[in-house]
C-alpha positions in Angstrom: -17.8 27.1 -31.1 -15.8 24.1 -31.9 -13.5 23.1 -29.2 -10.1 22.1 -29.2 -10.1 17.7 -28.4 -7.0 16.9 -26.7 -7.1 13.0 -27.1 -3.7 12.8 -25.9 -3.8 14.0 -22.7 -7.0 11.5 -21.7 -7.0 9.9 -18.4 -4.0 11.9 -17.8 -3.4 15.0 -15.1 -2.3 17.9 -15.2 1.1 18.6 -12.8 -0.4 23.0 -12.7 -4.0 21.2 -12.1 -6.7 23.7 -12.1 -8.7 21.4 -10.1 -5.3 21.8 -7.3 -4.6 25.8 -7.2 -2.8 26.0 -4.4 0.9 26.5 -7.2 -0.4 30.2 -7.9 1.0 31.1 -4.9 4.6 28.8 -4.7 7.5 30.0 -4.7 10.8 28.6 -7.3 11.8 26.2 -4.3 8.9 25.2 -3.5 7.5 24.4 -7.0 10.4 22.8 -7.0 10.0 21.1 -3.7 6.6 19.7 -5.0 7.5 19.0 -8.8 10.2 16.1 -7.4 8.2 14.9 -4.9 5.5 14.1 -8.1 8.4 12.7 -9.8 9.1 10.5 -6.8 5.6 9.4 -6.8 5.5 8.6 -9.8 8.8 6.1 -9.9 7.1 4.0 -6.5 4.5 3.7 -9.0 6.4 2.3 -12.1 8.7 0.1 -8.9 5.5 -1.4 -7.7 3.6 -2.1 -10.7 8.0 -3.7 -11.7 7.8 -6.1 -8.7 4.4 -7.4 -9.3 4.8 -8.3 -12.5 8.4 -9.6 -11.4 6.3 -11.3 -8.9 3.3 -13.0 -10.5 6.8 -14.6 -13.4 8.1 -16.0 -10.6 11.3 -13.4 -12.0 14.0 -13.1 -9.5 16.3 -10.8 -9.5 20.3 -10.5 -8.8 21.1 -11.3 -5.0 22.1 -8.5 -3.8 21.0 -5.5 -0.9 19.0 -3.4 -3.6 15.3 -3.0 -2.0 13.1 -3.9 -5.0 15.4 -6.7 -5.3 15.2 -8.3 -2.0 11.9 -7.5 -2.0 10.9 -9.2 -4.8 13.1 -12.5 -4.8 11.8 -12.3 -1.1 8.4 -12.5 -2.1 8.8 -15.0 -5.0 10.9 -17.1 -2.5 7.9 -17.1 0.3 5.7 -17.7 -2.8 3.3 -14.4 -2.0 0.7 -12.8 -4.2 1.4 -9.2 -5.2 -0.5 -6.5 -4.9 -3.8 -8.3 -3.1 -6.7 -6.1 -2.3 -8.2 -6.6 2.0 -11.7 -6.3 2.2 -13.3 -5.5 5.4 -16.6 -3.4 4.0 -16.5 -0.4 1.0 -15.5 1.4 4.2 -12.4 -0.2 4.9 -10.3 -1.8 2.1 -6.6 -1.7 0.7 -4.0 -3.6 -1.1 -1.1 -5.3 0.2 1.7 -5.2 -1.7 2.7 -8.8 -1.4 0.7 -11.2 1.1 1.1 -15.4 1.5 -0.5 -17.5 4.0 0.6 -21.0 3.9 2.0 -23.4 6.7 -0.8 -21.1 9.1 1.8 -18.5 8.9 0.9 -14.7 7.2 3.5 -12.6 5.8 2.8 -9.3 4.7 5.5 -7.5 2.5 5.0 -3.8 1.9 7.5 -1.8 -0.7 8.3 2.0 0.5 10.2 3.4 -2.4 10.2 6.7 -0.7 12.7 7.7 2.0 10.1 9.5 4.8 10.3 7.0 8.2 7.9 4.2 8.3 5.8 2.4 10.9 4.5 -1.3 10.8 1.1 0.4 11.2 -0.3 0.3 7.8 0.8 -3.9 7.5 -0.7 -4.6 11.1 -3.7 -3.1 9.4 -3.8 -5.4 6.2 -3.2 -8.1 8.5 -6.6 -6.6 10.5 -8.1 -6.6 7.4 -6.6 -10.5 5.9 -8.0 -11.7 9.8 -11.6 -10.3 9.0 -12.0 -11.0 5.4 -11.0 -14.8 6.1 -12.4 -15.4 9.4 -9.1 -15.9 11.4 -8.1 -15.6 14.5 -4.7 -14.0 15.5 -4.2 -16.1 17.4 -4.6 -19.5 15.5 -1.8 -18.3 13.4 1.9 -17.2 13.5 2.3 -13.2 11.8 5.4 -11.7 10.3 5.4 -8.3 8.7 8.4 -6.8 6.3 9.1 -3.6 5.1 11.5 -2.9 2.2 13.2 0.2 2.0 16.6 2.2 1.4 18.2 -0.9 1.2 17.4 -2.7 4.3 14.6 -5.2 5.6 13.0 -4.4 8.6 10.7 -7.5 10.0 8.0 -7.2 13.0 6.7 -10.2 14.8 3.4 -8.5 15.6 1.2 -9.5 19.4 -2.0 -10.9 17.9 -3.4 -9.1 21.0 -2.8 -5.8 18.7 -3.6 -7.0 16.0 -7.1 -8.0 17.2 -7.3 -4.5 18.6 -6.8 -3.3 15.5 -9.4 -5.8 13.6 -11.9 -4.0 17.3 -11.6 -0.7 16.1 -11.7 -1.4 12.1 -15.5 -2.8 12.8 -16.2 -0.1 15.2 -15.3 2.9 12.9 -16.8 0.7 10.2 -20.1 1.0 12.0 -19.5 4.1 13.1 -19.0 5.5 9.4 -22.6 3.0 8.5 -24.3 5.5 11.1 -22.3 8.9 9.8 -23.6 7.7 6.0 -27.4 7.3 7.3 -26.9 10.5 8.8 -25.9 12.1 5.6 -28.6 10.6 3.4 -31.6 11.0 5.7 
């Protein structure tokens, strides 16, 4: 048999995918919720892509209290790098939405496009990863973390002790994962 080729679908994923068959048991309300959450995630990805391009180009937006506008304008104003990967090890790395380090001040900004309540813990991990990757002691720098969501900006000046604590957890957990990998491979 000659199977059909579906070039237009290459590198795409079906909403009703066989690999995630839980949708077979969804009622209409659940299907609607999951679909709209999926669409919101796509919109969030598109907004992050747009923000990255705008920041990279230095293209500011109208000054107002819209989440995207504040986020883009602040990142440009602080000369930040968008979508920067921070790495401690193959087990622990992530991509900060916007990061800058100038005059011994670390800034990490996060663009949140959903409505779910967020915490600064993700940004604390980015700060710890930055310090680990670039061999910088959190006690020797100033750090500001910002979350942009729902047309407002929340800011946190974390205690260096807290960043240091996250760094220690990362190092410990990374070693533990490496031991587990050895156990699995032997």
